[in-house]
C-alpha positions in Angstrom: 15.2 -15.7 21.0 15.5 -14.1 24.4 17.2 -14.0 27.7 14.9 -14.6 30.6 11.3 -13.4 31.0 10.5 -9.9 29.9 13.5 -9.7 27.5 13.2 -10.5 23.9 14.7 -9.8 20.5 12.7 -7.6 18.1 13.9 -8.1 14.6 17.6 -7.7 14.1 18.1 -4.2 15.5 16.5 -4.0 18.9 15.7 -5.7 22.2 12.5 -5.2 24.1 12.3 -5.0 27.9 9.0 -5.7 29.5 8.3 -4.6 33.1 5.5 -3.2 35.3 5.6 0.3 36.9 2.8 2.0 38.8 0.5 -0.8 38.0 1.0 -0.5 34.2 2.8 -2.7 31.8 5.8 -0.9 30.2 7.6 -2.0 27.1 10.7 -0.2 26.0 13.3 -0.9 23.3 17.0 -0.7 23.4 18.6 -0.1 20.0 21.1 -3.0 20.1 21.3 -6.1 17.9 20.0 -9.1 19.9 23.3 -10.9 20.3 23.8 -13.1 23.3 26.0 -10.5 25.0 23.4 -7.7 24.4 20.6 -9.9 25.6 22.5 -10.5 28.9 23.0 -6.8 29.2 19.3 -6.2 28.7 18.5 -8.8 31.3 20.8 -7.1 33.8 19.2 -3.7 33.0 15.7 -5.1 33.6 16.8 -6.5 37.0 18.2 -3.1 37.9 15.0 -1.3 36.8 12.9 -3.7 38.9 15.2 -3.2 41.9 14.8 0.6 41.6 11.1 0.3 41.3 11.0 -1.8 44.5 13.1 0.8 46.2 11.0 3.7 45.0 13.9 5.4 43.2 13.2 4.5 39.6 13.7 7.4 37.2 12.0 6.6 33.9 13.7 9.4 31.9 17.1 8.3 33.1 16.8 4.9 31.5 14.6 5.8 28.5 14.9 9.5 27.8 13.2 9.3 24.4 10.2 7.3 25.5 6.8 9.0 25.3 6.1 7.7 28.8 9.3 9.3 30.1 8.2 12.6 28.7 4.8 12.2 30.2 6.2 11.8 33.8 7.3 15.4 33.8 4.0 16.9 32.4 1.5 14.3 33.3 0.8 14.0 29.5 2.1 11.8 26.8 2.9 13.2 23.4 0.6 11.9 20.6 3.4 12.0 18.0 5.8 10.1 20.2 3.2 7.5 21.1 2.3 7.0 17.4 5.9 6.6 16.3 6.8 4.4 19.3 3.9 2.1 18.5 4.9 1.8 14.9 8.6 1.2 15.8 7.4 -1.6 18.1 6.0 -3.4 15.0 9.5 -3.8 13.4 10.3 -7.4 12.8 6.6 -8.5 12.9 5.4 -7.0 9.6 7.0 -6.6 6.2 9.4 -3.6 5.8 7.3 -1.8 3.2 4.2 -2.1 5.4 6.2 -0.7 8.3 7.3 2.2 6.1 3.7 2.9 5.2 2.7 2.8 8.9 5.5 5.3 9.7 4.3 7.6 7.0 0.7 7.3 8.1 1.6 7.9 11.8 3.6 11.0 10.8 0.6 12.2 8.8 -1.9 11.8 11.7 0.6 13.3 14.1 0.7 16.4 11.8 -3.1 16.8 12.3 -2.7 17.1 16.0 0.8 18.7 16.6 0.0 19.9 20.1 -2.1 17.1 21.4 -1.3 14.4 23.9 -2.8 10.9 24.2 -4.9 12.2 27.2 -6.3 15.2 25.4 -7.3 13.7 22.0 -11.1 13.4 21.6 -13.2 11.4 19.2 -14.8 14.6 17.9 -11.5 16.1 16.9 -10.5 12.9 15.1 -13.9 12.9 13.2 -13.5 16.5 12.3 -10.0 16.0 10.9 -11.2 13.0 8.9 -14.0 15.0 7.4 -11.5 17.6 6.1 -9.5 15.0 4.1 -10.3 14.5 0.4 -9.5 10.8 0.6 -11.2 7.5 0.0 -12.8 5.6 2.9 -10.1 2.9 2.5 -7.3 5.5 2.8 -8.8 7.0 5.9 -9.1 3.6 7.5 -5.5 3.0 6.7 -4.5 6.3 8.4 -6.4 5.3 11.5 -4.6 2.0 11.9 -1.5 3.3 13.7 -3.6 5.7 15.8 -5.9 2.9 16.9 -2.9 0.7 17.7 -1.2 3.5 19.7 -4.3 4.3 21.7 -5.0 0.6 22.5 -1.4 0.1 23.6 -1.6 3.2 25.8 -4.8 1.9 27.3 -3.2 -1.5 28.0 -0.2 0.3 29.6 -2.4 2.4 31.8 -1.3 5.7 30.2 -4.9 6.6 29.3 -8.1 5.5 31.1 -10.3 5.3 28.0 -9.7 4.8 24.3 -11.5 7.7 22.5 -11.8 5.6 19.4 -13.4 2.6 21.1 -16.4 1.7 19.0 -15.7 4.5 16.5 -17.0 3.9 13.0 -15.9 5.9 10.1 -18.9 7.5 8.4 -19.3 6.5 4.8 -17.5 9.0 2.5 -17.5 9.3 -1.2 -14.2 8.3 -2.7 -12.6 11.0 -4.9 -13.2 10.0 -8.5 -10.0 9.0 -10.3 -9.8 10.7 -13.6 -9.4 8.2 -16.4 -7.2 9.9 -19.0 -6.2 7.2 -21.5 -3.6 7.7 -24.3 -4.5 7.7 -27.9 -3.2 5.1 -30.4 -1.1 7.8 -31.9 0.4 8.8 -28.6 1.3 5.2 -27.7 2.9 4.8 -31.2 5.0 7.9 -30.5 6.0 6.6 -27.0 6.9 3.3 -28.6 9.6 5.1 -30.6 11.4 6.3 -27.4 14.4 4.5 -25.7 12.1 2.4 -23.6 9.4 2.2 -26.2 8.9 -1.6 -26.0 8.0 -1.3 -22.3 5.4 1.5 -22.8 3.8 -0.3 -25.8 3.6 -3.6 -23.9 2.0 -1.9 -20.9 -0.7 -0.2 -23.0 -1.6 -3.4 -24.8 -1.7 -5.7 -21.6 -3.0 -3.4 -18.9 -0.8 -4.9 -16.2 -0.3 -3.2 -12.8 3.1 -1.5 -12.4 4.4 -4.1 -9.9 3.4 -6.9 -12.3 5.3 -5.3 -15.1 8.4 -5.0 -12.9 8.1 -8.6 -11.6 7.7 -10.2 -15.1 10.3 -12.8 -15.9 11.1 -14.5 -19.2 9.9 -17.8 -17.7 6.5 -16.2 -17.4 6.2 -15.7 -21.2 5.1 -18.5 -23.5 7.5 -19.4 -26.3 6.5 -18.3 -28.9 4.9 -15.4 -27.0 1.1 -15.8 -26.9 0.3 -15.6 -23.2 1.8 -14.4 -19.9 1.6 -16.1 -16.5 1.2 -13.4 -13.9 2.6 -14.9 -10.6 4.1 -12.0 -8.7 4.5 -8.3 -8.2 7.4 -6.2 -7.0 7.1 -3.4 -4.5 10.1 -1.5 -3.3 12.4 -4.2 -4.5 10.6 -7.0 -2.8 8.7 -9.8 -4.6 5.1 -10.3 -3.3 2.0 -12.1 -4.4 -0.2 -10.2 -6.7 -2.5 -7.6 -5.3 -5.5 -10.0 -5.2 -6.0 -13.7 -5.6 -7.6 -13.1 -9.0 -4.4 -11.2 -9.9 -2.6 -14.6 -10.5 -3.8 -15.2 -14.0 -3.0 -15.9 -17.6 -2.9 -12.8 -19.9 -3.5 -13.1 -23.6 -0.9 -11.3 -25.6 -2.4 -9.2 -28.4 -0.3 -8.8 -31.6 1.1 -5.4 -30.6 2.3 -6.8 -27.3 3.8 -9.9 -28.9 5.8 -7.7 -31.3 7.9 -6.2 -28.5 9.6 -9.6 -27.6 13.0 -10.2 -29.1 15.8 -12.5 -28.0 14.8 -14.5 -24.9 16.9 -14.4 -21.8 17.2 -16.9 -18.9 13.8 -18.0 -17.4 14.6 -16.2 -14.2 15.8 -13.0 -15.8 13.5 -9.9 -15.8 11.8 -9.0 -19.1 12.2 -5.3 -18.5 15.5 -3.9 -17.0 16.4 -0.5 -15.7 18.9 0.9 -18.3 20.8 2.7 -15.6 21.5 -0.4 -13.6 21.0 -3.3 -16.0 18.9 -4.9 -13.3 15.2 -5.3 -12.6 13.4 -2.1 -11.8 13.4 -1.5 -8.0 10.0 0.2 -7.7 7.3 2.0 -9.7 8.7 5.5 -8.9 11.7 4.7 -11.1 9.3 3.7 -13.9 7.4 7.0 -13.4 10.6 9.1 -13.8 11.5 7.2 -17.0 8.0 7.6 -18.3 8.0 11.3 -17.8 11.2 11.5 -19.8 9.6 9.4 -22.5 6.6 11.7 -22.7 8.9 14.7 -23.1 10.9 13.0 -25.8 7.7 11.9 -27.7 6.0 15.2 -27.2 3.1 13.5 -25.5 1.1 15.2 -22.7 2.3 13.6 -19.5 -0.1 11.4 -17.5 1.2 9.2 -14.7 2.1 5.7 -16.1 -0.9 3.9 -14.4 -2.9 5.5 -17.2 -1.4 3.0 -19.5 -3.4 0.3 -17.6 -6.5 2.5 -18.0 -5.6 2.9 -21.7 -5.8 -0.9 -22.2 -9.3 -1.0 -20.6 -10.7 1.9 -22.5 -9.4 0.6 -25.9 -10.7 -2.9 -25.2 -14.1 -1.8 -24.1 -14.7 0.9 -26.7 -13.8 -1.8 -29.3 -16.6 -4.0 -28.0 -14.5 -6.6 -26.2 -16.4 -8.7 -23.6 -16.2 -7.0 -20.2 -15.6 -10.3 -18.5 -12.5 -10.9 -20.7 -11.2 -7.4 -19.9 -11.7 -8.1 -16.2 -9.8 -11.3 -16.4 -7.0 -9.7 -18.4 -6.6 -7.0 -15.8 -6.8 -9.3 -12.7 -10.2 -8.3 -11.4 -12.4 -10.9 -9.7 -15.5 -9.9 -11.6 -16.8 -7.2 -13.9 -18.0 -4.9 -11.1 -14.9 -2.7 -11.3 -15.0 -2.7 -15.1 -18.6 -1.4 -15.2 -18.0 1.1 -12.4 -14.8 2.6 -13.6 -14.9 2.2 -17.3 -18.6 2.1 -18.1 -18.5 5.2 -20.2 -16.2 3.5 -22.7 -18.6 0.7 -23.4 -20.7 1.0 -26.5 -24.4 0.2 -26.1 -24.6 -3.5 -25.5 -27.8 -3.7 -27.4 -28.8 -0.7 -29.5 -32.3 -2.0 -30.0 -33.0 -2.5 -26.2 -36.5 -1.5 -25.3 -38.0 -1.9 -28.7 -39.5 -5.3 -27.9 -41.3 -3.8 -24.9 -42.7 -0.9 -27.1 -44.0 -3.4 -29.7 -45.6 -5.6 -27.1 -47.4 -2.6 -25.6 -48.7 -1.7 -29.1 -50.1 -5.2 -29.6 -51.9 -5.0 -26.3 -53.7 -1.8 -27.3 -54.7 -3.3 -30.7 -56.2 -6.3 -29.0 
């Protein structure tokens, strides 16, 4: 949808105008819904801007006062914070809303590292130093760099900077902070099971699902009588998505304690677990976390964040001697790598007599 070259709709809330000024490509947004009337207005504005540029009387700040490029015309510099946020805003309509929200959060975080920097003054060394100060996993650091890389590349394309300081930059390998696995005991889960939402907490501990998978579970995903679950989706911030990984789409065996929570069935499309405050499906995992904290208080159980219920399933299964491959499949992992790396200490010795055959063989050789 658009009205002439250089004018296009961006999502349902904005129109982008594309023009060239001082040899650089400029892209600015007008916060208007892209109706036919507004698109005609944007086309006329673009024509006016191009006429003013040709006459040498174009005032960037007059037309786009909040643009980082407009602020840069007065000082010769472009605010890093403005560039980051402008870049992320430019992605609206092309990525999913929750991803856009994450980018905005990450852009604000990075901007906070360099509150007085401009695009032109940021250096590779400063970025590397800030990254080294963060107690974050390599994956998280790479995610934080995404909007910064995008903003710098856009500034380079637009001629705002002459060189991208992160061109060819590689993040040094960093050790990820070790997540503390702090599972619940059987007694604690039994006590949680006697709270108002006890069926939910019991089910979670005995299936090891991810929070979004718990929220997205429908009655049509549960065998009748309940013996297995079909995990087909996850819910994040109210939106249904595919599971976290391809291996996340799976069949989950229901153990007796998990089967026992199922009562009268509802419509196939109805959620299995509902928020008691709304009567509807849970919107996001933060709501679950608040409810779980209340449950821990009511049950007099030391609080751990609810994802520890997933860890609880893994630790119980492995310490009981269940096959690690089965545990990985239940939890939606592609293989046992994660199981051994994260939960290895919960596994009993796979073979208590390991090494004895080698010792005996060595003794026979000496006797010979």
